[in-house]
C-alpha positions in Angstrom: 158.2 -3.5 87.9 155.9 -0.8 89.3 152.3 -0.7 88.1 150.0 2.0 86.7 146.5 0.7 87.1 143.6 2.2 85.3 140.1 1.7 86.7 137.8 3.2 84.0 134.6 2.3 86.0 131.5 2.9 83.8 132.3 6.2 82.1 132.9 5.4 78.4 130.6 4.8 75.5 131.6 2.5 72.7 133.1 5.1 70.3 134.9 6.7 73.3 136.4 3.4 74.2 137.6 2.7 70.6 139.2 6.2 70.4 140.9 5.7 73.8 142.2 2.2 72.8 143.7 3.5 69.6 145.6 6.3 71.5 146.5 4.1 74.5 147.9 1.3 72.3 150.4 3.8 70.9 151.8 4.8 74.2 155.3 3.3 74.4 156.5 2.5 77.9 159.4 0.5 79.4 159.4 1.9 82.9 156.3 0.2 84.4 153.5 -2.1 83.7 150.0 -1.0 82.7 146.9 -2.8 84.0 143.7 -1.7 82.4 140.3 -2.3 83.9 137.9 -1.1 81.2 134.1 -1.0 81.5 133.2 -4.7 81.5 131.1 -4.3 78.3 134.3 -3.7 76.3 136.6 -6.3 77.7 136.6 -8.3 74.5 138.1 -5.3 72.6 141.3 -6.0 74.6 141.7 -9.7 74.1 144.9 -9.2 72.2 146.3 -6.2 74.1 150.0 -5.9 74.8 149.3 -4.9 78.4 147.5 -6.6 81.2 143.7 -6.5 81.4 141.5 -6.9 84.4 137.8 -7.1 85.3 136.1 -4.7 87.7 133.7 -7.3 88.8 132.6 -11.0 88.4 130.3 -13.5 89.8 131.8 -15.9 92.4 130.2 -19.1 91.0 131.4 -21.2 88.1 129.7 -21.3 84.7 126.1 -22.3 84.9 122.5 -21.1 85.2 123.2 -17.5 86.4 121.3 -15.1 84.2 123.2 -11.9 83.6 126.3 -12.8 85.4 130.0 -13.0 84.3 132.2 -15.9 85.5 136.0 -16.2 85.7 136.1 -19.0 83.2 134.7 -16.7 80.5 137.0 -13.9 81.5 140.1 -16.1 81.3 139.1 -17.2 77.9 139.4 -13.6 76.6 142.8 -13.1 78.3 141.7 -11.3 81.4 144.3 -11.9 84.1 143.5 -9.4 86.9 140.6 -8.9 89.2 139.7 -5.8 91.3 138.0 -6.7 94.5 136.4 -4.7 97.4 136.4 -1.3 95.8 134.5 1.3 97.9 132.0 2.0 95.2 131.1 -1.7 95.1 130.5 -1.7 98.8 128.8 1.7 99.2 126.7 2.0 96.0 126.1 -1.6 95.0 125.9 -2.6 98.7 128.2 -5.5 98.3 128.7 -7.1 101.7 132.0 -8.0 103.2 130.9 -11.6 103.0 130.5 -11.3 99.2 133.8 -9.5 98.9 135.6 -12.3 100.8 133.9 -14.9 98.6 135.1 -13.2 95.5 138.6 -12.8 96.9 138.8 -16.5 97.6 137.4 -17.4 94.2 139.8 -15.2 92.4 142.9 -16.4 94.3 142.1 -20.2 94.0 141.6 -19.6 90.2 145.1 -18.0 90.1 144.0 -14.6 88.9 146.2 -11.7 89.8 144.0 -10.3 92.5 144.0 -6.7 93.7 142.2 -6.1 97.0 141.1 -2.6 98.0 141.5 -1.6 101.6 141.2 1.7 103.4 139.6 3.7 106.2 136.2 5.4 105.8 137.1 8.5 107.7 140.3 10.4 108.3 142.2 9.0 111.2 145.7 9.3 112.7 146.3 5.6 112.3 144.8 4.2 109.1 146.4 0.8 109.6 144.4 0.1 112.7 141.3 -0.1 110.5 143.1 -1.8 107.6 144.4 -4.6 109.8 140.9 -5.5 110.8 140.0 -5.7 107.1 142.9 -7.9 106.3 142.3 -10.2 109.3 138.8 -10.8 108.0 139.4 -11.1 104.3 142.5 -13.3 104.5 141.3 -15.6 107.2 141.2 -19.3 106.1 142.8 -18.6 102.7 145.7 -20.9 101.9 149.0 -19.2 102.0 150.0 -20.8 98.7 147.1 -18.9 97.1 148.2 -15.5 98.5 151.1 -15.3 96.1 148.5 -14.0 93.6 147.5 -11.2 95.9 148.3 -7.5 95.8 146.7 -4.7 97.7 145.7 -1.1 97.0 145.5 1.3 99.9 142.7 3.6 98.9 141.2 5.7 101.7 137.5 5.7 101.1 137.2 9.4 102.0 139.7 10.3 99.3 137.9 8.6 96.3 136.5 11.3 94.0 137.1 14.0 96.7 140.0 15.7 95.0 141.9 15.3 98.3 144.8 12.9 98.7 146.1 11.3 101.8 149.4 12.9 103.0 152.5 11.3 101.7 153.9 10.5 105.1 150.7 8.5 106.0 150.7 6.8 102.6 154.3 5.7 103.1 153.8 4.5 106.6 150.6 2.6 105.8 152.1 0.8 102.8 155.0 -0.2 104.9 152.7 -1.5 107.7 150.6 -3.5 105.2 153.8 -5.1 103.7 155.1 -5.9 107.2 151.8 -7.4 108.2 151.7 -9.8 105.2 155.4 -10.6 105.6 155.1 -11.4 109.3 151.9 -13.4 109.1 152.4 -15.2 105.8 156.1 -14.8 105.0 155.2 -13.3 101.7 156.4 -10.1 99.9 153.5 -8.5 98.1 153.0 -5.3 96.1 151.0 -2.5 97.6 149.6 0.4 95.5 147.9 3.6 96.4 144.7 5.1 94.9 142.4 8.0 95.6 142.4 11.4 93.8 145.7 11.0 92.1 146.5 13.8 89.6 149.5 14.9 87.6 150.5 17.2 90.5 150.8 14.4 93.1 151.3 11.2 91.0 155.1 11.2 91.1 155.3 11.6 94.9 152.9 8.7 95.4 154.6 6.6 92.8 157.9 7.0 94.5 156.7 5.6 97.9 154.5 2.7 96.5 154.6 -0.2 94.1 152.2 1.7 91.8 149.2 3.9 91.5 145.5 3.2 90.9 143.8 5.9 88.7 140.1 6.4 88.5 138.4 9.1 86.4 141.8 10.4 85.3 142.3 7.2 83.4 139.5 7.8 80.8 141.0 11.1 79.4 143.9 10.2 77.3 145.5 13.7 77.5 145.2 13.7 81.3 146.6 10.2 81.4 149.6 11.2 79.2 150.3 14.2 81.5 150.4 11.8 84.5 152.7 9.4 82.6 155.0 12.3 81.7 155.3 13.2 85.3 156.1 9.6 86.3 158.8 9.5 83.6 
């Protein structure tokens, strides 16, 4: 089933989150799966949610003496089943290195979390997959194929995030196909590939039709805007 992924980043205050949850819990849907990545502070509010919950970040070591960090064991204990890894904002703003990203990817996969890896080119280019292939070659090297069954990928052009400008549908379609073919050829696996980057109610349906799902950012925090997008998908 196709996915609607909500990355709420660090936008909401506590009462905002409570109000959102009350409204979101009442959305009835049978056409696709929701995966919600709320601000990490509020993850425990969704321990008994009827939809999947993910973490926007985590520390790559096990439980132990790591002041201020959040480990996968604790996240699993509150029914978190998804991780989001390699988002452009983590790399650009937080300055998370590609080595740290790869370490988190490895840690998430071997712990059998459903792992969504973000890939995408920094600047507009005629052939996005040329850049993405280099990312995949680096991130997936030395990871056991048996662990890659927990992997999915979101194609999210870095230049499109928060810009209000979306990649053209033809390039989205072609790039998603190329990613799928790369994984199938190299690892003999069929994986889901989503798209993210300035999705609105005006373009959501077109993107949804050519992908396995969509990743929403700021539009996922406004329940009315979210409902408008869902209505378009339906």
